Every structure is written in C-alpha cells, then in structure tokens.
N, C-alpha and C positions, 0 to 999 in steps of 0.2 A: 664422611666415608673413610673408613680405616682399612688399610691393607696390612695384614701381618704375614710374615714370610716374604720370600724374595721373588715370587713369580712375576713373569712379564704380563702386562695387561695394557690394553689401549682403550681408554675411556674418554668420552667427550666432556664438555663442561656441564656442571650442574648450575641451573639458573633459578633464582628465587626473586620474584618481583622484578624480573628483567635485569638483575644484577648478577654478573658471573661470579660465583663464589669459589669454585674450585675447578681446576683442570688437571687431571691426573697425568696428562702427557707433558705439560709445559711447566707446571708449578709444583714440583715435588722436592721436598727438602728432607733427605734422610738424616736421622740422627747420626751423630758421629761419635765414636769412642775416642779415647785418648790417643790411640794409634792411628786415627784417621780412617779406620776401616768402618764400613757400613755394618751396623748391627742387623741381626736377623729380624728384629722387631721394628722395621722401618715404619714411619708414620708419614703420610702425605698431608701437608697442611695447606690451608687456604691463604690467599692474599689478604691484605688489610680490608676489613669491612667496617664501614662507618655506621654509627647509630642513625636511626631516622631523624630528620630535622626536628628541632625543638623537643627532643626527648632525652631524658637523663637515664632511661632504662638501658640495661646492658644486654637485654635479650631482644633480638629481632625475630618476630614470629611470622610464620607463613602457614596458617592452617590449610589443609587440603583434604581431598578424598583420595586415598590410595585405591587404584582400580582393582576391580574384582577379577582375580584369575586364580590359577592353581596354587600360587604361592601365598596369596594374601587372603582369600575368602572375600569378605566385605568389611574390613575393619575401618575405623576412623583413625586418621593419622595427623600428627602435628609436628612440624619441624621447627626447631629454634636454632638460631646462631648466637653463640654466647661469647662475650669478651671476658677473659679471665686474666687478671693482673699477673704479670710474670715476675716472680720474686728475684731479688738480687742474688746472684750466685757466681761462683767462679766458673768460667767456661772451660771445660777440659779441651786440651789440644790447641788452645789459641796462642800458646807460647808466652803470654804476657803475665798470666796469673792474676790479672786485675779483675775486679768485680764487673759483671755485665750490667749495662744500664737497664732501668725499668722499661717494660713494654707490656704488650698484651698478646695472649694466644687466643685463637678463635676455635671454638668447639661447636660441634653439631649435635643436637639432641633430637632424637626421633621418638615420640611417644605414640604408641599404638593401642587403641582400645578394641578388644575383640568384639565381634558382632554381637555375641551373646550378652555382653555387658554394656551395650550402648543404651542411652536413655530414650532413643527414638526421636530425638530432636538434635539436628546437627549443630545448632548454636550452643546448646547445653554441653554437647560433647566437646566442641571447640574450646569453650571456656574452661572446662575441666582439664583438657590437655594443656592449655596455656598455664594453668595453675601447677600441673605436674612439671612443666618445663622450668617453672620458677625455682624448683628444688634441685636443680641440676648439681651434681656432685655429692648429693646426699643419698636419697632413697629411690628416686623414680627412674627417669629414662636412661637408656643406654646412651653413652656419649660417643659420637663419631667425630674424630678429628684429633688434633694434637693433645697430648697429655693424658690420653686414655688408652690403656691396653687391655681392658676387660672385654671379653667376647660376649658376655651376657651377665645379667644380674638376676638374683633370685631373692625371694622374701626370706624372712628369718626362719620360716619352717621348711625352706628348701623347695617350695613349689614355685612355679612361674608366677611372677607378679602380674596384676591385671594389665599393666602397660607392657605388652609383649615386646621383647627385645630382638631386633634384627641386626645382624652383623654379617661379616663375610664368612658365612658358614654354609653347610650343605643344604640348609632349608631355603636359602635364597642366594642365588649366584649374583655377583656384583653387577654384571651388566643389566640383569633384570631389575635389580634394585635401583640402579642409576636411571634407567629408562622410565620406570614407573614414578620415581621421585620427581623427575623433571616435568612429567606430564601434569597438567592441571594446575601447576603452581605459578605459571607465568600469566599474569593478567595482561591481555592484549591492550594496545594503546593506539590512539589516533584513529585511523580508518579501521573499523572493527565490524565483523559480522555478528549480529545479535540474533539469537534463536530463542523463541518461546515455544514450549510444548504444553499440551494439556490433554487430559483424558476425557473422551466422550462418554457421557452417561454415567459418570462416577457416582452421582447421588443415588440414582436408581440401583446401581450395582451394590452400593453399600447397604441400601434398604433391603435388597432382596436376599443377599447372602453375606453377612458381615464376616464370618470366619474365613470363608474362601477368599473374600475380597482382601483381607489383611495379608494373606500369603501372596496373593496376586500383585498387590501394590509393592510388596517387598521385591518380588521378582522383576516388576517393571522398573523400579529404581535401580536395581543392580544392572539391568541391561542398559539403561540410559547412561549410567556412570562408566560402565565398561566401554561403551561405544564412544563417548566423548573423550575418554582417556586415550583411546586408540587414534584419535584424530586431533590431538593437541587442544582440546576444549578446556574452558575455564568455567566452573560452576559459580554463577553470581549468587543465586538464591533459589529457593523453592517455596512454593505455597501449596500445601496439600500434595496433590499428585502432579502439579505443574512445575516445570523447570524453566529457569532463565539462564542461558549460557552465552558465552562469548568465544569467538574464534578470530584469530588474526587475519585469516584469509578465507574467502567464501568457498574455496574448493574443499577445505577441511570441514566447514559447516555443512555443506551439501553431502559430502561423503558420510559424515556422522548421521544426518537425517535418513539417508537411504539405507545405511547399514542398520540403523536402529529399527526401521520398519521391517527389514528382513528378519532380524533377531527376535522381534516381538512376534512375528508370524510363526517362527520355529520354536518358540519357547515352550516349556513343559507346563502348560496351563492345566489346572485341575479339571476333572470332568464336571464339577459343579459350576465352574466359571464358563466352560464351553457350552453349557446348557442354557446360558442366559443370552438374551437377544443381542445385547451390545458387546458380546464377546464370542458369539457363535462362529462356527466355521462355514463360510459361504461366500461366493462371488469374489474370491481372492482375499478374503479377510479371515483371520483366525486370532482369537484372543483380543487383548485390548486394542481399541481403535484410538490412536494418539494423533492429535492435531499438531502440526508443526508449521510455524511461520518464521521467516527469516529475511533479513535485509542487511546489506553491507553499506556502510557510510561513515561519515565523520562523527565522532562521539567525544564527549568529555567524561573523564573518569575521576573518581576520588574514592578514598577508603571509607567505608561505613563506620560510624562512631562506635557502634555496638558490636557488630559481627566481625569487624576488621577485614571484611572482604571488599574487593574492588567492585564498585557498581558504576553504571553508565547512565548518562543523560544525553538528550539531544534528539533531533528529528529521526535519526536512524533507529533509535530505540522505539519511538512511537510508530514508525512504519512497520517494523518487525512485529510489534504487538498487533497492529491492524491486520497484518497478513494472517496471523494466527486466529484472530477474531472472525475472519471470513471462512476459515477452514471447516471441513467436515472430518470426522474421525478417520484416521488412516491416510490423510491427505497432507502433502507437503506443498506449501506455497511460498514463492519468493517474487521479488520484483524483476522486471526484464533487465534492468541495469545490473543487478547482482548476477543473473544468469549469464549475461553476455560476457562477464569477466572470466567465466570458466568454460563457456560452451565449446570453445575450440579444442579443449582437451578432455571433454566429458567421456568420450569413448574409451580413451586410454586409462583415465583415472577413476571415473565413476561407474564404469561397467555398462555404459550405454543405457541409461534410464529412459523411460518414455517421457518426453517433454510435450506439454500441451499449453497452447496459448489460451489464456482465460479472459482476454480482453482488457480494456482499461476501465478502472473503477475509481470512483470518488471515495476517498478514505474518510473514516469517521474521526479525523483529527484536524487540528488547525495548523497551518504552516507557521513556523516560528516567526516569520516576518509579517504575519497577520494579513497576508494578501488574499486570503479566502481559502476555500476548500482545496485540498491537495489531491490530485489523482495520479495513479500509477498503473502501468500495464503489468498484469500479473501472469506468472508462469507456474504451472503445476508440474511436479516431478513424481513419477511412480517407479519403484524398482522394476527392472525388466521382467523378472520372473512372475510378478503379480499384475502386470499391466493388461488392460483389456485391449485385444488386438483389433483395432478399428478396421484395418486393411482387410482382415478376414471376415469382418462383419458387415461391411458396407460396399455396395457395388453390384455388378452383374457378372455372372459366370457364363461366358459365351465361348462355345467350342465350334471350330470350323465344321460345317456340314450338319450341325445339330439343328433340329426343327424348333426346339424350345430354348428359351433363355431362362436360366434360374436366377432369381433374386436372392442375394445373400441374406441370411437371417442373423440378427444380433443374439437371438436365443441360443444359437449354436456355439457361441463364444463365451468363455468364462474369464473374468478379470475384474479389477477394481474400476468401477465407474462412480462418479460423484454427482450429486444434485448441483444445480446452479449455486454459485457462491453466495454466502450471506452478506450482501453488500448494501451500502447506503444508496449507491446509484451506479449503474453500468453506463459507461461513456462510449464504449465501442464494442463491436461484436466479438464474440469469442469462438473458439473451435466448435463448441456445441451448437452455435448458431449457424455454422456453415451448412449449406444445403446438401441433402443426400437422399431425399425421399424418392422411392421407386427407382433408385439407381440412376437418376438423371440429374444433370446440372447445366446451367448456362454459364459459360466462361467468357470473360471480357478481357481483352488485352488493350492497354492504352500506351501509346508511344508519344513522348513529348518532344517537340521539335522547336528549333529557333533559339535555344538557350546556350548552345555550345560556344558561341563566339563572344559571350558576355564575360566580363572579368570574373575571376573565380569567386570573389566574395559576393558579388551581386547574383551570380548564378546559384550559389548555395542558398542564399536567402530566398530567391524565387522558388526554388525547388521545395524549400520548407513550407512556403506559403501554399504551393500547389498541393502538397501532401496533406496539409491541414484541410484544404477545401475538399479534396477527394474523400477524406474520412468523414467529414461533416455530411456530405451528400449521401454517402453510404448509409448513415444512420437515419436519414430521412425517408429511405425506402421502407415499404411495409410488405413483408418483413425486411429487415436491414440487409444490404449487400455485405459481402465478406471480402476482406483484403487478404489474399493468399501470399502475395509477394510484392515487394517494391524495391527498385534499384535505380537510382539516378534518373528519376522522372519516368520510369516505366513501371506499369502495374499489371498484375494478374489478379482479377476479381472473380467472384462467384456469386451467382444469383439463383434463386429457386425457380423463377419465371422469366422467360425471355422478354416479356412486356416491361418488367421492372428494370431489366438491363438497358433496354432501348430508352426508357424514360430517364434513367440515370445519365446515359451518354449525352442526351440532348441538353439536360440541365447543366452538365459540366461545361459543354461548349458555350452555353449562355452565360454561366457564372464567371467565365474567364474575363469578361469585359469589366466586371466589378472588382476583380482581385487587385490588391495593392502591389502589383509587380513593378520592378524597377528595370530601367534600361530600354533600349530600342527594340521592341518586340511586336511582331504582327500577331495580335491576339486571335484573329480569325483563322489563323493557320498554325495553331500550336499543337493540336492533338490529332492523332490517328487512332480511331476507336473501332476495333473489330469484335464482333459478337458471333458466337456459335453455341447451339444447344444440342445436347445428345446424351447418351448413356456413358457412364464411366465404369471402368473395370474395378477400381478400388479407390478408397480415400482414407486418410488417417493423418495424424499429426506429423509434421516434418521432423526429422531427427534432431535438428539443431534449433530451429525457430519455434517449433511446436504449432505452427499454423497449419491449416488444412492443406493437404497436398493431394491432388487428384492425378490419377493415372488412367490412360486410355486415349483413343483417337481424338476425343473431344478437345483435349488440350492443344495438341499440335494443329488441329484444324482451325481453332480460334486464332492462334498465332499467325497462321497463313492468311486468314481473312484480314487481320489487322495490317499485314504487310501490303495488301492490295488497296488500302485506303488512300484517298487523296487527302491532303492536309485540310484539317477542319471537318472531316467527314466521319459520320457514324455509319458503319457498314455491317450488314447481317449476311452470314453465309449459311445457305441451306443445301445439304447434299442432294444431288439429283441423280437418281438411278437412270441407267441408260435407256433412252427412248422416251422418257417422261417429259411432260411440259411443266415448267416451273409454276408454282402457285404463289401469288403475291400474298404475303402475310398481312393480316388486318389487325391494327392496334387501336382502332377507333378513329373517330373523325378528327381528332386533334393532331394526329401523326400521319404524314404522307410517306408511303414507301414506293420506291421506284426501282425496277430491274435495271441494274448496271450492265450485267452480262453473265454469261455462263462460261466458266473458265476451269481449266485443268491446272490445279495448283501443285507446286513442287512437292513430291513425295506422297501425294494423296492418290488413292485408288479409285475415287469417284469424282465426277465433275461437281463443281460448286456453283450454285446460283447465288449471285451477289446482289443485294438490295440496299440502296441508300435510304436513310431515314432523315426526315426533317419535320419541323413544326409546320402545321397548316396555317396559312395566313388568317389573321383575325378579321 
C-alpha cells in the first residue's frame, strides 16, 4: 500500500497468510532528504518478511478473490510480496558519507484481471496472475510499497493494461482497499468452521435453460463471494456451483450463511429462471435453492501443491460435508455444538434467525478412531424474514365467551418448511416429530430426587446416565415421545397420546433398577412424574434451543401435577368442572389407576382430579 502526499490516515494491519505485513500506524518510515525534512512523496514500508520455508523464490504469493462491490465489480486478484535487493549507495543525511550496507526492500504487487477477461476457471486465473507477478518491475502489475512512486501503468498504446492498476486514487479509497484486501486472504487455523454449499437441481436447471443458467450461476457466485468477504471467510475451493469455505469463528460462518440466503432471495433473477420449478417464487423461496452445511472443530491444514490454496483435513471437514449432504435446497444445517458456541449472542449478531432442533442423526462417515458410526444432533437455521411461523400455524384460538374454538391452519402461513433430513439413521426425535395434531398434547414433567447430596463428579455421571436412559425410552414409544427441555435431572416431555405417556413413566421407574448408577441412592424414590393432557394455544421452535416449545394452560397444569407426586409415583391430573364426579381413566388391564384425591392446585382455576398409575400384578 502506497501513500503519496502527506494526509493523515489511520489504517490497521494487512495480513497475508496470518503474517502481519504492514501497519500504517506503527511502522511508517518516511524517506528523508539531506536536510532531514520529510518529502511530500513519503512511502510507508513493511517490516521484514521472510520467504516461505525451503523456498528460494523471492515472491510470496497469496491469491485471493477481491469481493464484489461498487469499486471492484468481480475481478480476480493476486497479491505478491517481493524482496528486492537494495543497492549500495551513499545515504544522504547520515553525516558519515559511508556506503550503506546491502539489504532488501519489500514491495507489494497487486495484479487484477477484469471480469470480462477471466478464463472462467479460478485456478487458471490464479496461475496467470502469479506469472504476471513474476515480472514485477517490468511490464505488469502496479507496485505497492517502497521503491515505487507510480500511481498507475499503461500499455505502450496508452490504454489500460489487462491487469488493472489500483492505487490511492479517486477510484478506490485506501480504507476500502485495505478492508477488501485483508478479507479472504487469511486462511483460518486450528479450530475452524468449515462450510459446504451446493445448488439444488442444478443438472435439471442446466438441461432446461442453459443460457439463463449461465447468467444465474455467475450471479450466484458473486453473491457467495460478496457475502463470505463481508464475514471474513476464506474460499478453499469450488466444484461446479458448490463452494467449500473456512471461517475462524462459527459466528462469522453462520452470519455468512444467513446473509447469503437473504441475498439469494433478493437477487435479480431472470424471468426465465423464476419460471423453473427449482428457482420459482413460492413458500418463502425465490431463485436458487442453495444447501449449506457447516461444523466447527479441530482441523489440520496445508497448502495445496497446485492451487496454492490452504485446504483442510480432519473430522470437522467430514462432519460439515455430512451436514450439507442431509440438506434440502435453501436449508442451513449445523451441529448443536457449533450452534451452542454462538446461541447466546444470536439475537444481537445474527438477527434472531429461526432455530429448529432436527434431532440426532447417524452420519454417513466413520469416526477417525474407528470406533464405529458417529452421530450428531443437528440444528437448522432460517433467516427470520423467510421462516415459517409455527406459532401462528399450530394450536387453538380460544377467546373468552366464544362458543367455538378455532383450530389454527398451516395453510394460512407462508414460509420455508423442509422435508425430513436425508439421513442414514435418525437416533432421536426432532421438532417435526413433536406432537401437535388437533391442537392437543400430553405434557410430562419429571423431577429427579436423591442426587443432590452426592459428590459433584458422581452426581454429574449419574445425571448423564439418566438422560441417556430417558432418551432411549422416548424412542421406544410409538410414535416416539419428544424431549422439550432438560436441566439438572428435570425434564419436560411431550406425547401425542396420554396412554403413551403413562407407559413411558412406568417403564422409566422400572428401568432405574437396572441403570449403572453410582453412590448411595434409593432407586425406588428417584422420580416424581406428573402427566396432563389438553389443548395448547401455540407451539413452535424455542428461540435458542430450537426444541418444541408449547404455550397454554396445559404446561403449567402438568408442572403442578408433578409437584403433587410422591417419590417414585406416576400421577395423572384431569381437570374436573365444578359439580362433576371424576371418571377413572382406563389404560387396559396391565395398568391400574387409582384416584388419589381432588385438589385445588396453586394458580389453577379448576379443580384437578389426581390418579396414580402402577403396573398390574402378573
């Protein structure tokens, strides 16, 4: 970066491959005249830059994509750092008159290929620009750094050369240049968020309308690159219309994914593309449907022998690819571990996207330690403006004094909904499995007792064992029960039928005898299980966890019933209108129900008939 003239400016460091090359605030060395006065043509130079290990080359290259914006369009860019020998000369103003020792100056060369002159292959363009950089000082790129005071270069006929020259001129302000130059050039290291994207139905789209598809893919690529540039992304490689990207932090990766989905929806797609099924405007979709899968984890990186781009290996890469493989077009999937790292700041940073629990799935990869199939809990994100409002679509609309209750209709709501994930095996229930039919649900609260006095380590292990047992039993129900919340041995569960809830509660009490728990515990008095069924007002994914969240009296009533349980008891609560006699529920000959009493529970406007449940003697 070269500054001519004496204006004040505050710029941060430029980084290439994580090496700080220049900081205009702290490392400026103005040339000095014999009188010691600063010349008008001051040049800021970089600190010492070493060549890459085991390399005799004097050019350190860092090919990148300059982001698409009003200054750049969509060019291809290549930056080189060049060591030039410093000739022996007398140094003015040093008072000694002796010859200066040999050394090196470092210069920066930025070669830019206009979009109209690109080959259509980023690797060809990178190689071409590296070749251009090798001719530094002769015919090709503009030099940014010490020893160059040219603002731009032209070909012999006076026209702009193909490698467009950018300097501190009116066409590009220095801050914009520095910001865009820094983006995309730092390859993340260590714990990295890997993102895979792919276009749904691309083969059919190409077969149906090739001319419109070419323009649409170019638009898609510009949007992807602009968005990852705005969020510090690094382009690893592309294959057709699929991108592989890397981000140092998951918040940047998720922000990129959400922003890209918004920009794709708003893009200026041609009428020919919007007329095609896989790009039509409907149900919260418009234009290309792009799948996005990502995961944050430990990686190993190295530079590719041919492309000279950093690429990554390791389980995190495999998991991210598996996430994308489960996606449908327009869907963003990540692992729950990745989401938890940013969930606390999602509202402030990500614009409150809709978060949905997709359950735990067995991935179509092998663990690196060969212990067998790897499973991950999956989370889906949708930009808020295109999300399907489940709270408006599910539940009952009840108004005081009204004679009729209206059941909400999903057909009244527009937004993105997706089919079940394309998965090898689903291990646990997802949000779409949570019960909601006819606006009714059975809620179960479980309170665990007898573990508080155990040593912390033993208590933690026991709670982990209990959680695994609860989730296993949930999947054995038909249809499976759903886990809404869990905290320190307390659960809120949902079932479609009260009979399934009662059966689950009894099996949990029986299974505790076989659980490998540690410490002195009375297993017969570990749980208090309260059950209540009734209508709910609304349900949808929780803002942070993405799990099914129910609203209405049914939730509070179930919690009150659980608080009335004796230790080791399964208790049902049935609301009893004034003056009516309780009717004992019948769950078949294998389950005995017994009226415990009729009680007025705290905060409830109706009396509650409480029934205990137990297995019938064999």
